C-alpha positions as CSV (number, residue, x, y, z in Angstrom):
1,M,219.0,-76.7,-190.1
2,F,215.9,-74.8,-189.0
3,Q,215.2,-77.9,-186.7
4,H,217.3,-79.3,-184.1
5,F,216.8,-82.7,-182.3
6,D,218.4,-82.1,-178.5
7,D,216.1,-82.9,-175.8
8,P,214.4,-80.3,-174.1
9,P,216.7,-78.0,-171.8
10,G,217.2,-79.9,-168.9
11,G,215.1,-82.9,-169.6
12,N,212.7,-84.3,-167.0
13,P,213.2,-82.3,-164.1
14,G,211.5,-84.4,-161.7
15,S,210.5,-82.8,-158.2
16,A,213.4,-80.3,-157.9
17,R,212.3,-77.5,-159.7
18,I,208.8,-77.9,-158.3
19,E,210.1,-77.9,-154.7
20,K,212.0,-74.7,-155.1
21,L,208.7,-73.2,-156.6
22,R,207.1,-74.2,-153.5
23,A,209.5,-72.9,-151.5
24,E,209.2,-69.5,-153.4
25,L,205.4,-69.5,-152.8
26,K,205.7,-70.1,-149.4
27,A,207.9,-67.2,-149.0
28,R,205.4,-65.1,-150.7
29,G,202.6,-66.4,-148.5
30,L,201.0,-68.1,-151.6
31,D,199.2,-71.5,-151.6
32,G,199.5,-72.2,-154.9
33,F,200.9,-71.0,-158.4
34,L,199.6,-71.2,-161.9
35,V,201.8,-71.7,-164.8
36,P,200.7,-71.6,-168.6
37,R,202.4,-72.4,-171.6
38,S,202.1,-68.6,-172.8
39,D,203.6,-65.5,-172.8
40,E,202.7,-61.8,-172.8
41,F,201.5,-61.9,-176.2
42,Q,199.5,-65.5,-175.8
43,G,200.8,-66.8,-179.1
44,E,201.3,-70.4,-179.9
45,Y,204.9,-70.2,-180.2
46,V,207.0,-68.5,-177.5
47,P,210.6,-67.8,-177.1
48,A,213.2,-69.6,-175.0
49,C,212.6,-67.0,-172.0
50,A,208.9,-67.5,-171.7
51,E,209.2,-71.4,-171.8
52,R,208.3,-71.6,-168.0
53,L,206.0,-74.5,-168.3
54,A,208.8,-76.5,-170.0
55,W,211.3,-75.6,-167.6
56,L,209.3,-76.4,-164.7
57,T,207.7,-79.9,-165.8
58,G,209.5,-81.1,-168.9
59,F,206.3,-80.9,-170.9
60,T,207.2,-79.1,-174.5
61,G,203.5,-79.3,-175.5
62,S,202.1,-75.8,-177.4
63,A,199.3,-75.7,-174.9
64,G,199.1,-76.6,-171.2
65,L,198.4,-75.1,-167.9
66,A,200.0,-76.4,-164.5
67,A,198.7,-75.8,-161.0
68,I,201.2,-76.3,-158.1
69,L,200.1,-76.4,-154.6
70,G,201.8,-77.2,-151.5
71,N,201.4,-81.0,-151.5
72,K,199.7,-81.7,-154.9
73,A,200.2,-80.5,-158.6
74,A,198.4,-81.3,-161.9
75,L,199.1,-80.5,-165.7
76,F,196.2,-79.8,-167.8
77,I,196.4,-80.9,-171.5
78,D,194.2,-81.6,-174.7
79,G,194.0,-84.6,-176.6
80,R,197.0,-84.0,-178.9
81,Y,199.4,-84.6,-175.9
82,T,198.1,-87.6,-173.9
83,E,200.7,-89.5,-175.1
84,Q,203.3,-87.4,-175.1
85,V,203.3,-86.1,-171.6
86,K,203.6,-89.4,-170.3
87,D,206.9,-89.6,-171.7
88,Q,208.1,-86.2,-170.7
89,I,206.9,-85.4,-167.1
90,D,207.3,-87.4,-163.9
91,T,203.9,-88.1,-163.2
92,A,204.8,-89.2,-159.5
93,V,204.9,-85.4,-159.1
94,L,202.6,-84.1,-161.4
95,Q,199.4,-85.4,-162.7
96,P,198.7,-85.3,-166.1
97,L,194.9,-84.2,-166.6
98,H,192.8,-84.3,-169.9
99,V,190.9,-81.2,-170.0
100,S,187.8,-82.7,-171.6
101,D,187.7,-85.6,-168.8
102,Y,188.9,-84.1,-165.8
103,G,189.5,-80.3,-166.0
104,I,190.9,-77.7,-163.5
105,E,187.5,-76.7,-162.1
106,R,187.0,-80.3,-161.0
107,W,190.3,-80.5,-159.7
108,F,190.3,-77.4,-157.9
109,G,186.9,-78.1,-156.6
110,E,188.6,-81.1,-154.9
111,V,191.9,-79.8,-153.3
112,L,191.1,-76.2,-152.8
113,G,190.2,-75.0,-149.4
114,E,188.7,-71.9,-147.6
115,G,191.2,-68.8,-147.6
116,M,193.9,-70.2,-150.1
117,K,195.6,-67.8,-152.2
118,I,196.4,-68.9,-155.6
119,G,199.1,-66.7,-157.2
120,F,199.0,-65.7,-161.1
121,D,201.0,-63.7,-163.4
122,P,198.4,-61.4,-165.0
123,S,200.7,-60.8,-168.0
124,L,200.5,-64.4,-169.1
125,H,196.7,-65.1,-168.6
126,T,194.0,-63.7,-170.9
127,M,191.0,-61.2,-169.7
128,D,188.8,-64.6,-170.1
129,A,191.3,-66.9,-168.4
130,R,191.5,-64.6,-165.1
131,K,187.8,-64.4,-165.1
132,R,187.2,-68.2,-165.7
133,L,189.8,-69.1,-163.4
134,G,188.7,-66.5,-160.7
135,G,185.3,-67.8,-160.9
136,I,186.7,-71.4,-159.9
137,V,188.8,-70.5,-157.1
138,R,186.0,-68.2,-155.6
139,K,183.5,-71.1,-155.4
140,K,185.9,-72.6,-152.9
141,G,186.4,-69.6,-150.9
142,A,189.8,-69.1,-152.3
143,S,191.1,-66.1,-153.9
144,L,193.2,-65.6,-157.2
145,V,196.3,-63.2,-156.4
146,A,198.0,-61.4,-159.1
147,V,201.8,-61.1,-158.6
148,E,203.9,-58.3,-159.5
149,S,206.9,-60.8,-160.5
150,N,206.8,-64.2,-161.7
151,A,207.6,-66.9,-159.1
152,V,209.0,-69.3,-161.8
153,D,211.2,-66.5,-162.9
154,A,212.6,-66.0,-159.5
155,I,214.0,-69.5,-159.5
156,W,215.1,-69.9,-163.1
157,T,218.3,-68.5,-162.6
158,D,219.6,-69.2,-166.2
159,R,216.6,-68.0,-168.0
160,P,217.7,-66.9,-171.6
161,A,217.5,-63.1,-172.5
162,P,214.5,-62.0,-174.6
163,P,215.0,-62.3,-178.3
164,L,216.1,-59.4,-180.5
165,A,215.7,-60.7,-184.1
166,P,215.8,-58.2,-186.6
167,I,212.4,-56.9,-188.3
168,E,212.0,-56.8,-191.8
169,V,209.6,-55.2,-194.2
170,H,207.0,-57.4,-195.8
171,P,206.5,-56.2,-199.4
172,E,203.0,-54.7,-200.2
173,S,203.1,-56.7,-203.6
174,L,202.9,-59.8,-201.4
175,A,200.3,-58.3,-198.8
176,G,198.2,-57.0,-201.1
177,R,197.2,-54.1,-198.9
178,S,199.1,-51.0,-197.7
179,V,199.5,-50.3,-194.3
180,E,197.2,-47.6,-194.7
181,E,194.3,-49.6,-196.1
182,K,195.0,-51.9,-193.1
183,L,194.8,-49.0,-190.6
184,S,191.9,-47.8,-192.0
185,I,190.2,-51.2,-191.8
186,I,190.9,-51.2,-188.2
187,S,189.7,-47.6,-187.7
188,E,186.3,-48.6,-189.1
189,A,186.0,-51.5,-186.9
190,L,186.4,-49.1,-183.8
191,A,184.0,-46.8,-185.1
192,G,181.5,-49.7,-185.3
193,K,182.4,-50.5,-181.7
194,A,182.2,-46.8,-180.6
195,A,185.6,-47.2,-179.6
196,D,188.5,-44.7,-179.2
197,A,191.2,-47.1,-179.5
198,T,192.5,-50.7,-179.4
199,I,195.4,-52.2,-177.9
200,M,196.7,-55.2,-180.0
201,T,199.1,-58.1,-178.5
202,Q,198.8,-60.8,-181.1
203,P,202.0,-61.0,-182.7
204,D,200.4,-62.1,-186.2
205,C,197.8,-59.1,-186.0
206,I,200.6,-56.6,-185.7
207,A,202.7,-58.1,-188.4
208,W,199.8,-58.1,-190.7
209,T,198.8,-54.4,-189.8
210,F,202.1,-53.3,-190.4
211,N,203.3,-55.3,-193.1
212,I,206.4,-56.2,-191.2
213,R,207.9,-59.9,-190.3
214,G,210.4,-61.0,-187.6
215,A,212.0,-63.9,-185.9
216,D,211.5,-63.6,-182.4
217,V,209.7,-67.2,-181.9
218,P,210.7,-70.2,-183.7
219,H,209.7,-70.9,-187.3
220,T,207.1,-68.1,-187.3
221,P,208.1,-64.4,-188.6
222,F,206.9,-62.6,-185.6
223,A,208.4,-59.5,-184.1
224,L,207.2,-59.3,-180.3
225,G,205.8,-56.1,-179.0
226,Y,202.2,-54.2,-178.3
227,C,200.5,-51.7,-180.2
228,L,197.9,-49.0,-179.2
229,I,196.0,-47.6,-182.3
230,P,193.5,-45.0,-182.0
231,A,190.8,-44.2,-184.3
232,E,192.2,-40.8,-185.1
233,G,195.5,-40.2,-184.9
234,R,199.1,-42.2,-185.0
235,P,199.4,-45.6,-183.7
236,V,202.3,-46.2,-181.2
237,L,204.1,-49.6,-181.6
238,A,206.0,-50.9,-178.3
239,M,209.2,-52.8,-179.7
240,D,212.5,-52.9,-178.7
241,A,214.3,-50.2,-181.0
242,R,217.7,-52.9,-181.4
243,K,215.1,-55.1,-183.5
244,F,214.9,-52.3,-186.3
245,T,216.9,-52.3,-189.4
246,N,217.1,-48.9,-190.9
247,E,214.8,-49.8,-193.7
248,S,212.1,-51.3,-191.1
249,R,212.5,-48.4,-188.8
250,D,211.6,-45.9,-191.9
251,H,208.7,-48.2,-192.9
252,V,207.1,-48.2,-189.6
253,S,207.8,-44.6,-188.7
254,R,205.9,-43.7,-191.6
255,H,202.8,-44.9,-190.1
256,A,203.3,-45.0,-186.2
257,D,205.5,-43.8,-183.3
258,I,208.0,-46.3,-182.1
259,V,208.6,-46.6,-178.1
260,D,210.7,-48.9,-175.8
261,P,208.4,-51.8,-174.5
262,E,209.0,-50.5,-170.9
263,M,207.1,-47.3,-171.9
264,F,204.1,-49.0,-172.7
265,S,202.3,-48.7,-169.6
266,E,203.0,-44.7,-169.8
267,V,201.6,-44.9,-173.3
268,V,198.3,-46.6,-172.1
269,A,198.0,-44.4,-169.4
270,E,198.0,-41.5,-171.5
271,A,195.9,-42.6,-174.2
272,T,193.3,-44.5,-172.6
273,A,192.1,-42.1,-169.6
274,G,188.4,-41.1,-170.1
275,K,188.4,-43.3,-173.3
276,K,186.5,-46.2,-174.6
277,I,189.2,-48.7,-175.4
278,L,188.6,-52.0,-177.4
279,L,190.2,-55.1,-176.1
280,D,189.9,-58.8,-177.1
281,P,189.3,-60.6,-174.1
282,A,190.4,-64.1,-175.8
283,W,193.9,-62.7,-176.4
284,V,194.6,-59.6,-174.4
285,S,196.4,-60.1,-171.0
286,A,194.8,-59.3,-167.8
287,A,197.8,-56.9,-167.1
288,I,197.0,-54.8,-170.0
289,A,193.5,-54.5,-169.1
290,D,194.2,-53.4,-165.3
291,M,196.5,-50.6,-167.2
292,V,193.4,-49.5,-169.1
293,T,191.1,-49.5,-166.0
294,A,193.7,-48.0,-163.6
295,A,193.9,-45.2,-166.3
296,G,190.6,-44.6,-165.9
297,G,189.8,-46.1,-169.3
298,E,186.3,-47.8,-170.2
299,I,187.1,-51.4,-171.6
300,V,184.8,-52.2,-174.5
301,E,185.1,-56.0,-175.3
302,G,185.3,-57.2,-178.9
303,N,187.4,-59.5,-181.2
304,D,191.0,-58.0,-182.4
305,P,190.0,-55.8,-185.4
306,A,192.8,-57.1,-187.5
307,T,191.9,-61.0,-186.9
308,L,189.2,-61.5,-189.6
309,P,190.6,-59.3,-192.4
310,K,193.9,-60.8,-191.8
311,A,192.3,-64.2,-192.4
312,I,190.5,-63.2,-195.7
313,K,193.7,-63.3,-197.8
314,T,194.0,-60.8,-200.7
315,P,194.6,-61.9,-204.3
316,A,198.1,-61.0,-204.0
317,E,198.4,-63.4,-200.9
318,I,196.1,-66.3,-202.6
319,E,198.6,-66.1,-205.6
320,G,201.3,-66.1,-203.3
321,A,200.1,-69.4,-201.3
322,R,199.5,-71.3,-204.6
323,A,203.0,-70.2,-205.7
324,A,204.5,-71.5,-202.2
325,H,202.6,-74.8,-202.6
326,M,203.9,-75.5,-206.0
327,R,207.2,-74.7,-205.1
328,D,206.9,-76.7,-201.9
329,A,205.4,-79.6,-203.7
330,I,208.2,-80.2,-206.2
331,A,210.5,-80.6,-203.2
332,Y,207.9,-82.7,-201.1
333,A,207.6,-85.0,-204.4
334,R,211.4,-85.5,-204.6
335,F,211.5,-86.3,-200.7
336,L,208.3,-89.0,-201.2
337,A,210.6,-90.5,-204.0
338,W,213.7,-90.6,-202.1
339,F,211.7,-92.2,-199.1
340,D,210.4,-94.8,-201.1
341,R,213.7,-95.7,-201.7
342,E,215.3,-95.5,-198.8
343,G,212.4,-95.6,-196.1
344,N,213.0,-98.8,-194.3
345,R,217.0,-98.4,-194.2
346,T,216.6,-94.9,-192.3
347,D,215.3,-93.2,-189.0
348,E,213.1,-90.4,-188.0
349,I,215.8,-87.7,-187.6
350,T,217.2,-88.6,-190.9
351,V,213.7,-88.3,-192.6
352,A,213.5,-85.1,-191.2
353,R,216.8,-83.5,-192.1
354,R,216.4,-84.9,-195.7
355,L,212.9,-83.1,-196.2
356,E,214.4,-79.9,-195.1
357,E,217.1,-80.5,-197.5
358,F,214.9,-80.7,-200.2
359,R,213.0,-77.5,-199.2
360,A,216.5,-75.7,-198.8
361,R,217.4,-76.7,-202.4
362,T,214.4,-74.3,-203.7
363,G,216.5,-71.4,-202.7
364,E,213.3,-69.7,-201.1
365,L,213.2,-71.4,-197.6
366,R,213.1,-68.9,-194.9
367,D,212.3,-71.6,-192.1
368,I,210.2,-74.6,-191.7
369,S,206.7,-73.5,-190.3
370,F,206.9,-76.0,-187.5
371,D,209.1,-78.9,-186.0
372,T,208.6,-81.7,-188.5
373,I,206.7,-84.5,-187.0
374,S,208.6,-87.6,-188.3
375,G,206.9,-90.7,-186.5
376,A,207.6,-94.2,-187.0
377,G,205.4,-96.9,-185.8
378,P,204.0,-96.0,-182.0
379,N,205.9,-92.4,-182.2
380,G,203.0,-91.8,-185.1
381,A,200.2,-92.0,-182.6
382,I,201.8,-89.1,-180.7
383,V,199.8,-86.2,-182.4
384,H,202.5,-83.5,-181.8
385,Y,205.5,-85.8,-181.5
386,R,208.8,-84.2,-181.5
387,V,211.7,-86.5,-182.5
388,T,214.9,-86.0,-180.5
389,E,218.2,-87.9,-180.2
390,R,216.8,-89.9,-177.3
391,T,213.3,-90.7,-179.0
392,N,214.7,-91.3,-182.8
393,R,213.4,-94.9,-184.0
394,P,214.6,-96.8,-187.1
395,I,211.7,-97.4,-189.5
396,P,210.7,-100.5,-189.7
397,Q,209.6,-102.8,-192.4
398,D,205.8,-103.6,-192.9
399,S,204.9,-100.6,-191.0
400,V,203.4,-97.1,-191.5
401,F,205.3,-93.8,-191.2
402,L,203.7,-90.4,-190.4
403,I,205.1,-87.0,-191.3
404,D,203.6,-83.6,-190.7
405,S,205.8,-80.7,-192.0
406,G,205.9,-77.1,-193.3
407,A,207.6,-74.2,-194.9
408,Q,207.9,-70.6,-194.8
409,Y,208.3,-68.9,-197.9
410,R,208.0,-65.1,-198.3
411,D,205.0,-65.6,-200.2
412,G,203.4,-68.4,-198.2
413,T,202.9,-70.8,-195.4
414,T,202.6,-74.4,-196.1
415,D,201.6,-77.4,-193.8
416,I,201.1,-80.8,-195.2
417,T,201.0,-84.4,-193.6
418,R,201.2,-87.9,-195.3
419,T,200.9,-91.3,-193.7
420,I,203.5,-93.8,-195.8
421,A,203.4,-97.4,-196.1
422,V,206.9,-99.0,-195.6
423,G,206.7,-102.3,-197.2
424,T,203.6,-104.2,-196.5
425,P,201.3,-102.3,-193.9
426,P,198.9,-103.9,-191.5
427,Q,195.7,-104.7,-192.9
428,E,194.0,-102.7,-190.0
429,A,196.0,-99.6,-191.0
430,V,195.1,-99.7,-194.3
431,N,191.3,-100.1,-192.8
432,R,191.9,-96.9,-190.8
433,A,193.9,-95.0,-193.3
434,T,190.6,-95.5,-195.9
435,L,188.4,-94.1,-193.4
436,V,190.6,-91.3,-192.6
437,L,190.5,-90.5,-196.2
438,K,187.0,-90.8,-196.7
439,G,187.1,-88.2,-194.3
440,H,189.3,-86.0,-196.1
441,I,187.4,-86.4,-199.2
442,G,184.3,-85.3,-197.6
443,I,185.8,-82.1,-196.5
444,A,187.8,-81.6,-199.9
445,A,184.4,-82.1,-201.8
446,A,182.3,-80.2,-199.7
447,R,179.7,-77.5,-200.9
448,F,177.9,-75.2,-198.0
449,P,176.0,-72.0,-197.9
450,R,177.7,-68.8,-196.7
451,G,177.2,-68.6,-193.0
452,T,178.3,-72.2,-192.4
453,T,180.6,-72.5,-189.7
454,G,183.7,-74.9,-189.1
455,A,181.8,-76.9,-186.6
456,Q,179.3,-77.7,-189.0
457,I,181.6,-78.9,-191.5
458,D,183.6,-80.8,-188.8
459,T,181.3,-84.0,-189.0
460,L,181.8,-84.5,-192.7
461,A,185.6,-85.7,-191.6
462,R,184.1,-87.8,-188.8
463,I,181.4,-89.8,-190.1
464,A,183.1,-92.6,-191.6
465,L,185.2,-93.1,-188.4
466,W,182.3,-92.9,-186.1
467,K,180.5,-95.7,-188.0
468,S,183.4,-97.7,-187.1
469,G,183.2,-96.6,-183.5
470,L,186.5,-94.6,-183.8
471,D,187.5,-90.8,-183.6
472,F,190.2,-88.5,-183.2
473,D,191.0,-86.0,-180.6
474,H,192.1,-82.8,-182.3
475,G,190.3,-80.2,-184.6
476,T,190.1,-81.2,-188.4
477,G,191.3,-78.0,-189.6
478,H,193.3,-74.9,-188.5
479,G,193.5,-71.5,-190.2
480,V,196.8,-70.8,-192.0
481,G,198.5,-67.4,-192.2
482,S,200.3,-65.7,-195.4
483,Y,203.9,-66.1,-194.2
484,L,202.9,-65.9,-191.0
485,S,201.6,-68.5,-188.3
486,V,200.7,-71.9,-189.5
487,H,198.0,-71.9,-186.7
488,E,195.7,-68.9,-187.4
489,G,192.4,-68.0,-186.3
490,P,189.7,-67.2,-186.0
491,Q,188.8,-69.7,-188.9
492,R,188.7,-73.5,-188.0
493,I,187.1,-76.7,-188.8
494,A,186.5,-78.2,-185.5
495,K,183.7,-79.0,-182.8
496,T,184.4,-75.6,-181.4
497,G,184.7,-73.8,-184.7
498,A,182.2,-70.9,-184.4
499,Q,183.5,-68.6,-187.1
500,A,181.7,-68.8,-190.5
501,L,184.2,-69.5,-193.4
502,E,184.5,-66.8,-196.0
503,P,186.1,-66.9,-199.6
504,G,190.0,-66.2,-199.2
505,M,190.4,-68.1,-195.8
506,I,193.1,-70.9,-195.9
507,L,192.7,-74.0,-193.4
508,S,193.9,-77.3,-193.2
509,N,191.9,-80.6,-193.7
510,E,193.7,-83.0,-191.7
511,P,191.3,-85.9,-190.0
512,G,193.4,-88.6,-188.3
513,Y,193.2,-91.7,-186.5
514,Y,195.8,-92.8,-183.8
515,K,196.4,-96.3,-182.2
516,A,198.2,-95.5,-179.0
517,S,201.6,-97.4,-178.9
518,A,201.1,-98.9,-182.3
519,Y,200.9,-96.1,-185.2
520,G,199.2,-93.0,-186.3
521,I,197.2,-91.9,-189.5
522,R,196.8,-88.4,-190.9
523,I,195.9,-87.0,-194.2
524,E,196.4,-83.0,-194.5
525,N,196.1,-80.6,-197.4
526,L,195.7,-76.8,-197.0
527,V,192.3,-75.5,-198.7
528,L,191.3,-72.2,-199.7
529,V,187.6,-71.3,-199.1
530,T,186.5,-70.0,-202.9
531,E,183.2,-69.3,-204.7
532,A,181.9,-72.9,-205.8
533,T,180.6,-73.6,-209.0
534,E,176.9,-73.1,-209.7
535,I,175.1,-76.3,-209.0
536,S,172.6,-77.5,-211.5
537,G,169.1,-76.8,-210.1
538,G,170.5,-75.1,-206.9
539,E,168.7,-72.0,-205.4
540,R,171.6,-70.9,-203.3
541,P,174.8,-69.9,-204.3
542,M,177.3,-72.2,-202.4
543,L,181.2,-72.3,-201.4
544,G,183.6,-74.8,-201.4
545,F,187.1,-75.6,-201.3
546,E,190.0,-75.3,-203.4
547,T,192.9,-77.8,-202.6
548,L,196.4,-76.0,-202.4
549,T,198.5,-79.0,-201.4
550,I,200.0,-81.0,-204.5
551,A,201.1,-84.3,-203.2
552,P,200.3,-88.0,-203.8
553,I,198.2,-89.8,-201.3
554,D,199.8,-93.3,-200.6
555,L,197.4,-95.9,-202.3
556,R,198.7,-98.6,-200.3
557,L,196.9,-97.5,-197.5
558,V,193.7,-97.4,-199.5
559,D,191.3,-99.9,-199.7
560,P,189.1,-99.2,-202.8
561,S,186.2,-101.6,-201.9
562,M,185.4,-99.3,-199.0
563,L,185.4,-96.1,-201.3
564,E,182.1,-94.9,-202.9
565,K,182.2,-93.9,-206.6
566,D,182.4,-90.2,-206.0
567,E,185.3,-90.8,-203.5
568,I,187.4,-92.6,-206.0
569,A,186.4,-90.1,-208.7
570,W,187.7,-87.5,-206.4
571,L,191.1,-89.5,-205.5
572,N,191.8,-90.2,-209.2
573,A,191.1,-86.5,-210.3
574,Y,193.4,-85.0,-207.6
575,H,196.2,-87.6,-208.5
576,A,195.7,-86.8,-212.2
577,W,196.3,-83.0,-211.2
578,V,199.1,-83.9,-209.0
579,R,200.6,-85.9,-211.8
580,E,200.2,-82.8,-214.5
581,K,201.3,-80.1,-212.3
582,L,204.4,-82.0,-210.9
583,S,205.6,-84.3,-213.9
584,P,207.6,-81.4,-216.2
585,E,209.4,-80.6,-212.7
586,L,211.2,-83.9,-211.9
587,D,213.9,-85.8,-213.5
588,D,213.2,-89.3,-215.1
589,A,213.6,-91.4,-212.0
590,D,211.3,-89.2,-209.8
591,R,209.0,-88.8,-212.8
592,E,208.4,-92.7,-213.1
593,W,208.0,-93.0,-209.1
594,L,205.1,-90.0,-209.6
595,I,203.4,-91.8,-212.2
596,G,203.1,-95.2,-210.1
597,A,202.0,-93.2,-207.1
598,T,199.3,-91.2,-208.8
599,R,198.1,-94.3,-211.0
600,P,194.1,-94.4,-211.4
601,V,192.4,-96.3,-208.6
602,A,189.5,-98.8,-210.3
603,N,186.2,-98.7,-208.8
604,G,186.0,-101.1,-205.8
């Protein structure tokens, strides 16, 4: 099993660890300390040795920031975790605050005093974060103080060792571009910025650039390290030599020098003195920026030059994504048929295990792409719920069940959510699910001109919910990598999605609705941005989405009377395509189930 169901290490630690941290801060002459949920590479997924926020507070979400002062402490989270956080932390010790309602600027404005010193680890905060946080504390006459060693590490006596997972070569036949081509793309970007070099710390960008994959973090094939790429000359890749196989070492050595991570500061000092260095302030740590300036280098701020070309998939990666989704769809259809027979006689953990088993039977499963969100009843309302032995719930009759899952195959990464009726679902849930479906169809059927951003498209997913006074507190869609991270930028469909969508980008389409302590609804497919077919009478070429995910949408949660004719036409066409693709791959019993699950819906 790639997923385990143990409670987080130490469970809810209450006040004991925070009190130890306060004692450590007092010894260092600090009045407070910031603990982000990040590592030195600023990725969403981090190794066990970097789970400082979870160890200190009990909160296991993928984003968050704790601010610990001498007599107050707060944990800042976003809308995905408003329910989860209540179950994981001691709220008598740590106040959970939604960043949109009560951000750190407001909180610091109330609790900071003149002359207070707030410590932070510059390796765990980006350049942008340091600038923002520094501005906030200075408004109150306080100061942000960089520490040489992390204060949490000083009290975390059984902290795990850093990971040493082996690095493997990602075949050019699947990547669609050679390392030489990718380095040339980066070199051109540096020339456009008049920069002499760039320092790359995002694990997915490094993996993409050098056509390598690893396993240093859960469910995501990353090899953690740093990279300096000059406009001219050989790059330097700082990664622990013990991670390399003979094949991967030979592969990387043809394109770059490999050094120990402990030597990277020396590499930076030598390579950046008197040079212009491109750094992405949204991703590069403040510590790296300080290395550059200390060496006499000039920082040029700009996007990581690998981020956008990585997001625009090559023809080989697109074909790989289609193949991965077809393989995944067969396993998923078998799972759905099993669930329909067994759903009300099982529980959340059993369901997650069975789904992974169906995927493993493909013989191609490298990992799951994240811990399966298997939520019965009220657990389905926790957007990023992770089931454990303690929280595991049986699946009740006459309810709705939400399952969000994905797989890592060597040719592609998948992510799918379905909400399933168990018995006769509540009528309110049917209504909400139909509103969510209307938003899903609005995205799937959209046509838009070049230059359209994800923020402009996001409204299409919400308008039906808004008309009913409803909404959801997460983005509608995130980018997805090619056997890389299931959450990839810069593309996203969200209120904050500023990147224009371009052909070749893969995103999720996942509107939802969540009724706290009752149930959750989400429908998620992955889509590929494509050139749309010409529109009769149209004056501009348009882009659109090709749906990659092949799986039925539960018709028991659809009220046809709420759908427009074109929405019914989309649903029926989608299900006809699902039926055509999957029927030949299933046995008689599962095929019969599929025919019923994809039956045409009559106009309401």
